[in-house]
N, C-alpha and C positions, 0 to 999 in steps of 0.2 A: 681624923679617918673616916668619919661619916661622907667628908666632900669627897675624899679619894677613891670611897667607893663609889660616890654616887658619879663622877666623872667617869670611871672604868664603865659604870651601868650606860650611861649616856654613848661613850665612845662605843661601848658593843652594839648599842641601839643603833646608833648611825652607820656601823658598818654593816651590821646586818642589813639594816634597810637599804644601802647602797649594793649588797651582794644579791638581794632581791630584786632590785629595779636592774640590776645590769646586766641580768641573765641574758636579756633581749642583744647586749653589744657581743657576748661571745658567741651564739649561735646566728648563721648566718638566716634572716627572715626568706621564707617564700612567698615575694609577692605575687600570687596566683590570680593573673588578672584573667578574665574567661575573654577566651579566643572564638573566634566564629569557627565551627567545624569545619574546615577544609577539606574537601576529596580532591586528593590527589589523583584517584584512577580514572583516567580518561579514555575511552575505546575512541578511537580514530579512524573506526571503519565506518562507524554510524553517523547521523547527522539525527536531531531532533526534526527537523522538517528538510524537507527536498524543497532544491528551486523549483520556481513556479512561475509558468505562462498568467498574464493577467486573467485568461479565462479560465486556469483551474483553483485561484486562490478563495474561492468560496464555496470549493468541496470541503465538506467536515472533515471525511475520513482520510487519515494517513496515507494509507495502503492504496486509496481511489485516486489520490493527489500525486501518488507517486508513479500509477498507472497514465493520468491525465498526462502528467510531463511527458512520461516516454512516448504518447500517441502523437503526443503536440511537436515533440523534437524530429518522429518520423517525419511526420506531414511537413514541417519545414526544411528534412535535408533531403526529401524527396522532391520538394519542390525546387531548391537549390539544383539538383540531379537533372531536371526536364529542363532548367535552363540553358542549360549546355548538354542538347542532346548529341547524343552520338548516333551515328550512321555508321553501318557494320555490312559487312559483306557475310560474314557468319555468324552463329546462333552464338551467343555468346553470354550466358546463365551463370551470375556470380554472388556471392554473398562477402559485402564489405565489411569488415569491421573498423567502425570509427571511435577514434577514442577522443571523446571531449570533453574540454575543462568548460566549468561555468565559475566564472570569479566571483571574489566576494562584492564585487562592482555590479554582478548579472551580466557582466558581458559574455560572451560564448566563445573559445576557442578551440580549433581541431588540434589536437596535439597526435595526430597519426591516421592514417587509414591503408589496412592492411585488406588483402586479398589474397584468393587462393589462386589465382590466375599468374601466372609465367611469364605475363607481358607486362614488362618494368614500363612504355609506354604509356600502355592504357591506365596502369594503377596512376601514373604520375600526373595523367590527366584527370582522372577524374580527382585527383587529391585537389589538385590546382583548380578546379571548378567551385568544390568545398570550400577552399580557403579564401578564393576571392570573391565568393557572395556571401560567405559567414558575416561579413558586416551588417548587411540586411538582416540577419536576427534581430527580432526585438530583444530590448532589455529585460531580462528575467530580476524575479524577486530571487534574492541568493538562497542559499543553504545558511542553516542556522543552526548551530551548536552551543548551549549554553547561552542562547540568547545573543549570540555572536554570529554575523555573516561570515561565511566562510566559504573557500575555493573548495570543488567537489570535481570530481572527474570519474566519468561516465562510460560504458563500451555498447555503444548501440548496432547491433547487426541491423545490414540494410540490404534487401535482398534486390539484387537486379536480373531484371528478365529482360532478355532485348530479343528481336526476332528481325530476320535476313529482310531486304528490301529486294 
């Protein structure tokens, strides 16, 4: 009889040990692997660094780099327009709104040229001058967003003042 009780105790002990060790099998384990914190909110309207001309790279302030970019871009567009001098018999002062795209490769493209003038031939002429000569633009350092070069668009107003001859 003692051996029967001993077997019962051994069986209960083994059964208890199995129950205690097998609890992990009944409940799913949460393997919490630490994942890096990923910021999913991206502001697509701003960039970390503006496109830069080689002359503007060494300027430490981000705001001053933007101003340098705008000035240099206006100078280059002014040069492009001077190459296609327009002779007119009437005074034609105008403001062009030039929509520029600086690609992630650093190349510049003209997206559109808008004018307050109703003269379509005049607008097409200015547009063709800009598009034809934009290839002479220097390659820029592209805009940067989160360490990645990105394509950006800018609207640049250009004031044209012509005099009659």
